[in-house]
C-alpha beads as a LAMMPS data file, in Angstrom:
LAMMPS data file: protein, C-alpha beads

149 atoms
148 bonds

1 atom types
1 bond types

-500.0 500.0 xlo xhi
-500.0 500.0 ylo yhi
-500.0 500.0 zlo zhi

Masses

1 110.0

Atoms # bond

1 1 1 114.930 387.119 352.179
2 1 1 114.516 388.284 348.592
3 1 1 116.564 386.366 346.051
4 1 1 119.050 388.484 344.112
5 1 1 120.796 387.917 340.858
6 1 1 124.516 387.372 340.773
7 1 1 126.949 387.148 337.873
8 1 1 126.654 383.366 338.203
9 1 1 122.903 383.411 337.422
10 1 1 122.304 381.724 334.101
11 1 1 119.360 381.428 331.773
12 1 1 119.315 377.928 330.302
13 1 1 117.004 376.467 327.658
14 1 1 116.924 373.435 325.400
15 1 1 115.114 372.541 322.192
16 1 1 115.241 369.418 320.048
17 1 1 115.191 370.349 316.376
18 1 1 114.217 368.137 313.476
19 1 1 117.227 369.155 311.412
20 1 1 120.789 367.917 311.075
21 1 1 123.397 369.693 313.168
22 1 1 125.005 371.343 310.121
23 1 1 121.719 373.129 309.257
24 1 1 121.237 374.292 312.849
25 1 1 124.807 375.621 313.051
26 1 1 124.271 377.444 309.748
27 1 1 120.997 378.945 311.050
28 1 1 122.848 380.437 314.024
29 1 1 125.394 382.271 311.848
30 1 1 123.988 382.920 308.368
31 1 1 122.407 386.393 308.028
32 1 1 119.750 385.333 305.502
33 1 1 118.620 382.501 307.779
34 1 1 118.932 384.473 311.037
35 1 1 116.495 387.167 309.898
36 1 1 113.848 384.499 309.275
37 1 1 113.703 383.511 312.950
38 1 1 115.604 385.987 315.129
39 1 1 116.437 389.681 314.446
40 1 1 114.769 391.849 311.851
41 1 1 118.180 392.940 310.558
42 1 1 121.652 391.508 311.133
43 1 1 125.305 391.830 310.247
44 1 1 127.585 388.915 311.106
45 1 1 131.333 388.356 310.790
46 1 1 131.297 384.710 311.898
47 1 1 134.840 384.158 313.101
48 1 1 136.436 384.318 316.545
49 1 1 136.818 388.031 317.317
50 1 1 134.363 388.952 314.565
51 1 1 131.573 391.404 315.290
52 1 1 127.840 390.905 314.993
53 1 1 124.912 393.332 315.303
54 1 1 121.159 392.678 315.469
55 1 1 118.215 395.054 315.237
56 1 1 114.753 394.113 316.468
57 1 1 111.709 396.223 315.607
58 1 1 109.645 396.896 318.732
59 1 1 105.867 397.027 319.065
60 1 1 106.058 400.765 319.814
61 1 1 107.811 401.527 316.532
62 1 1 111.317 401.726 317.973
63 1 1 114.377 399.619 317.343
64 1 1 116.104 397.462 319.929
65 1 1 119.794 397.022 319.142
66 1 1 122.182 394.336 320.313
67 1 1 125.790 393.677 319.369
68 1 1 128.858 391.759 320.391
69 1 1 131.847 389.689 319.391
70 1 1 132.195 386.024 318.596
71 1 1 134.220 384.483 321.397
72 1 1 134.326 380.873 320.209
73 1 1 133.109 378.930 317.176
74 1 1 133.420 375.158 316.813
75 1 1 131.690 374.040 313.606
76 1 1 128.537 372.018 314.298
77 1 1 129.222 372.028 318.055
78 1 1 129.441 375.485 319.640
79 1 1 128.673 379.166 319.079
80 1 1 129.616 381.614 321.871
81 1 1 129.409 385.387 321.710
82 1 1 129.231 388.437 323.923
83 1 1 125.902 390.286 323.935
84 1 1 125.369 393.966 324.764
85 1 1 121.943 395.590 324.550
86 1 1 121.555 399.279 323.735
87 1 1 118.730 401.744 324.258
88 1 1 117.059 402.724 320.989
89 1 1 117.296 406.458 321.696
90 1 1 120.995 406.874 322.481
91 1 1 122.728 403.491 321.897
92 1 1 123.861 403.469 325.556
93 1 1 124.731 399.916 326.580
94 1 1 122.690 398.607 329.481
95 1 1 123.683 394.966 329.818
96 1 1 126.597 392.706 329.004
97 1 1 125.961 388.974 328.722
98 1 1 127.551 385.888 327.197
99 1 1 125.388 383.685 324.969
100 1 1 126.435 380.088 324.336
101 1 1 124.756 377.621 321.998
102 1 1 125.833 373.980 322.279
103 1 1 124.755 371.649 319.497
104 1 1 124.540 367.874 319.894
105 1 1 123.818 365.759 316.837
106 1 1 121.443 362.809 317.106
107 1 1 121.024 361.364 313.626
108 1 1 118.924 363.776 311.564
109 1 1 117.961 365.774 314.664
110 1 1 119.856 368.222 316.877
111 1 1 119.660 369.086 320.539
112 1 1 120.343 372.805 320.935
113 1 1 121.269 374.056 324.401
114 1 1 121.289 377.762 325.208
115 1 1 123.144 379.231 328.162
116 1 1 123.068 382.959 328.794
117 1 1 125.294 384.194 331.615
118 1 1 126.440 387.467 333.141
119 1 1 123.244 388.551 334.888
120 1 1 124.068 391.055 337.597
121 1 1 122.043 392.212 340.599
122 1 1 119.265 394.734 340.336
123 1 1 115.831 395.421 338.952
124 1 1 117.038 395.901 335.373
125 1 1 118.584 392.431 335.273
126 1 1 115.541 390.921 337.040
127 1 1 113.312 392.313 334.294
128 1 1 115.751 391.353 331.564
129 1 1 115.986 387.771 332.825
130 1 1 112.192 387.421 332.776
131 1 1 111.802 388.987 329.338
132 1 1 114.568 386.940 327.787
133 1 1 113.296 383.666 329.205
134 1 1 110.085 384.064 327.223
135 1 1 111.851 385.713 324.304
136 1 1 114.218 382.819 323.713
137 1 1 111.261 380.421 323.803
138 1 1 109.585 382.380 321.003
139 1 1 112.820 382.586 319.031
140 1 1 113.384 378.838 319.335
141 1 1 109.852 378.209 318.027
142 1 1 110.713 380.418 315.041
143 1 1 113.974 378.539 314.527
144 1 1 112.143 375.201 314.512
145 1 1 109.656 376.564 311.961
146 1 1 112.427 377.981 309.768
147 1 1 114.320 374.682 309.781
148 1 1 111.143 372.731 308.958
149 1 1 110.593 374.717 305.755

Bonds

1 1 1 2
2 1 2 3
3 1 3 4
4 1 4 5
5 1 5 6
6 1 6 7
7 1 7 8
8 1 8 9
9 1 9 10
10 1 10 11
11 1 11 12
12 1 12 13
13 1 13 14
14 1 14 15
15 1 15 16
16 1 16 17
17 1 17 18
18 1 18 19
19 1 19 20
20 1 20 21
21 1 21 22
22 1 22 23
23 1 23 24
24 1 24 25
25 1 25 26
26 1 26 27
27 1 27 28
28 1 28 29
29 1 29 30
30 1 30 31
31 1 31 32
32 1 32 33
33 1 33 34
34 1 34 35
35 1 35 36
36 1 36 37
37 1 37 38
38 1 38 39
39 1 39 40
40 1 40 41
41 1 41 42
42 1 42 43
43 1 43 44
44 1 44 45
45 1 45 46
46 1 46 47
47 1 47 48
48 1 48 49
49 1 49 50
50 1 50 51
51 1 51 52
52 1 52 53
53 1 53 54
54 1 54 55
55 1 55 56
56 1 56 57
57 1 57 58
58 1 58 59
59 1 59 60
60 1 60 61
61 1 61 62
62 1 62 63
63 1 63 64
64 1 64 65
65 1 65 66
66 1 66 67
67 1 67 68
68 1 68 69
69 1 69 70
70 1 70 71
71 1 71 72
72 1 72 73
73 1 73 74
74 1 74 75
75 1 75 76
76 1 76 77
77 1 77 78
78 1 78 79
79 1 79 80
80 1 80 81
81 1 81 82
82 1 82 83
83 1 83 84
84 1 84 85
85 1 85 86
86 1 86 87
87 1 87 88
88 1 88 89
89 1 89 90
90 1 90 91
91 1 91 92
92 1 92 93
93 1 93 94
94 1 94 95
95 1 95 96
96 1 96 97
97 1 97 98
98 1 98 99
99 1 99 100
100 1 100 101
101 1 101 102
102 1 102 103
103 1 103 104
104 1 104 105
105 1 105 106
106 1 106 107
107 1 107 108
108 1 108 109
109 1 109 110
110 1 110 111
111 1 111 112
112 1 112 113
113 1 113 114
114 1 114 115
115 1 115 116
116 1 116 117
117 1 117 118
118 1 118 119
119 1 119 120
120 1 120 121
121 1 121 122
122 1 122 123
123 1 123 124
124 1 124 125
125 1 125 126
126 1 126 127
127 1 127 128
128 1 128 129
129 1 129 130
130 1 130 131
131 1 131 132
132 1 132 133
133 1 133 134
134 1 134 135
135 1 135 136
136 1 136 137
137 1 137 138
138 1 138 139
139 1 139 140
140 1 140 141
141 1 141 142
142 1 142 143
143 1 143 144
144 1 144 145
145 1 145 146
146 1 146 147
147 1 147 148
148 1 148 149
């Protein structure tokens, strides 16, 4: 039997950052900090119900767009937002996920837990899950580097 993805499939990752929780929370929401480690361009209205939009330049010269709404913000503890990806040629949405960051302070360091949920069945979501697993790892490395500077 071939395993299939269901809406309950979740991508989960963790990183321990050498930065206080307030700096990590700020890095998840502040446009000037975000573009140092995550998207190439961003707009953020960091409040529950507020919109965000990210643009990532692709190796082929295109632009990958993502956008969503903030669902929940708890200062220094939680950031949760919806995530929709769009094709760079027609802005047609092709996935809808929920991204949750949980922050746990430990002195001058922070444990950051990522949970991404909403993966459906099918080849597109199989590919997306694989790409995003590695992608978040690279982004977290960039976050750690940004916070170290």
